[in-house]
C-alpha positions as CSV (number, residue, x, y, z in Angstrom):
1,X,74.3,44.6,-42.2
2,X,75.7,47.8,-40.6
3,X,74.1,51.4,-41.3
4,X,77.2,52.3,-43.7
5,X,78.6,50.2,-46.5
6,X,82.2,50.8,-47.2
7,X,83.1,52.0,-50.7
8,X,85.1,49.6,-53.3
9,X,88.8,49.6,-52.8
10,X,88.6,49.8,-49.0
11,X,91.0,47.7,-47.1
12,X,89.9,46.0,-43.8
13,X,90.7,43.5,-41.4
14,X,88.0,41.0,-40.3
15,X,87.2,38.8,-37.3
16,X,88.7,35.4,-37.4
17,X,91.5,36.2,-39.9
18,X,95.0,37.8,-39.7
19,X,94.9,38.9,-43.3
20,X,93.8,42.0,-44.9
21,X,91.0,42.3,-47.5
22,X,90.0,44.9,-50.1
23,X,86.3,45.2,-50.9
24,X,85.6,44.7,-54.5
25,X,81.7,44.2,-54.5
26,X,78.6,43.9,-52.4
27,X,75.8,41.6,-51.6
28,X,77.0,38.3,-52.9
29,X,74.8,35.2,-52.6
30,X,76.5,32.0,-52.1
31,X,73.8,29.5,-53.5
32,X,75.7,26.5,-52.5
33,X,76.2,27.5,-48.9
34,X,72.5,29.3,-48.9
35,X,74.2,32.4,-47.4
36,X,74.7,36.0,-48.5
37,X,77.4,38.6,-47.7
38,X,77.5,42.1,-47.6
39,X,81.0,42.5,-49.2
40,X,82.9,40.2,-51.6
41,X,86.9,41.0,-51.4
42,X,90.4,39.6,-52.2
43,X,93.2,39.3,-49.8
44,X,95.6,42.4,-49.8
45,X,98.0,43.0,-51.3
46,X,97.7,39.7,-53.2
47,X,94.4,40.4,-55.2
48,X,92.6,38.0,-57.3
49,X,94.6,35.4,-58.7
50,X,91.7,32.7,-59.2
51,X,88.1,32.7,-58.4
52,X,88.9,30.6,-55.4
53,X,90.7,33.8,-53.9
54,X,87.4,35.6,-53.4
55,X,86.0,35.9,-49.9
56,X,82.5,36.9,-48.9
57,X,81.7,38.3,-45.3
58,X,79.2,40.3,-43.5
59,X,79.7,43.9,-42.5
60,X,79.9,43.0,-38.9
61,X,82.8,40.9,-39.5
62,X,84.9,44.0,-40.2
63,X,86.8,44.8,-37.2
64,X,89.1,47.6,-38.5
65,X,89.1,49.9,-41.5
66,X,92.8,50.3,-42.6
67,X,91.8,52.5,-45.7
68,X,88.6,53.8,-47.0
69,X,88.1,53.5,-50.6
70,X,87.7,56.4,-53.2
71,X,84.2,58.0,-52.9
72,X,82.3,60.2,-55.3
73,X,78.8,61.4,-55.2
74,X,78.1,58.7,-57.8
75,X,79.5,55.9,-55.6
76,X,77.6,57.4,-52.3
77,X,74.2,57.4,-54.2
78,X,74.7,53.9,-55.5
79,X,75.3,52.8,-51.9
80,X,72.3,54.5,-50.6
81,X,70.2,52.9,-53.3
82,X,71.8,49.5,-52.7
83,X,70.9,49.8,-48.9
84,X,67.4,50.6,-49.8
85,X,67.2,47.6,-52.0
86,X,68.6,45.2,-49.5
87,X,66.2,46.5,-46.9
88,X,63.2,45.8,-49.2
89,X,64.6,42.3,-50.1
90,X,65.1,41.4,-46.3
91,X,61.6,42.8,-45.4
92,X,60.1,40.6,-48.3
93,X,62.6,37.6,-47.4
94,X,64.0,37.6,-50.9
95,X,67.3,38.5,-52.3
96,X,68.4,41.5,-54.5
97,X,69.3,40.1,-57.9
98,X,72.5,40.8,-59.6
99,X,70.8,42.6,-62.5
100,X,69.0,44.9,-60.0
101,X,72.2,45.9,-58.4
102,X,73.9,46.6,-61.8
103,X,70.7,48.7,-62.7
104,X,71.4,50.8,-59.5
105,X,74.7,52.0,-61.0
106,X,73.4,53.1,-64.1
């Protein structure tokens, strides 16, 4: 993971794809593939048409930020807390549970 997570709504280009993606969430665990991703996103400008349209990728796959999403003090505080939770989970070789991510936003 990089030092800075982009806010929801950011539009990016990623390595190995010609498409643009809009970030819509963070730290997704793909239990089937046994992988975790820093971001969950949908293709831009198409958006979400079905659950199969969701892409997961690591922050280091971002090759260009085309638009940085809306930021508030609340969103910045959330991302700071999320990075701390992710660092703890990586140190303990565990994953951040979805309910814990939701709790960070309260």
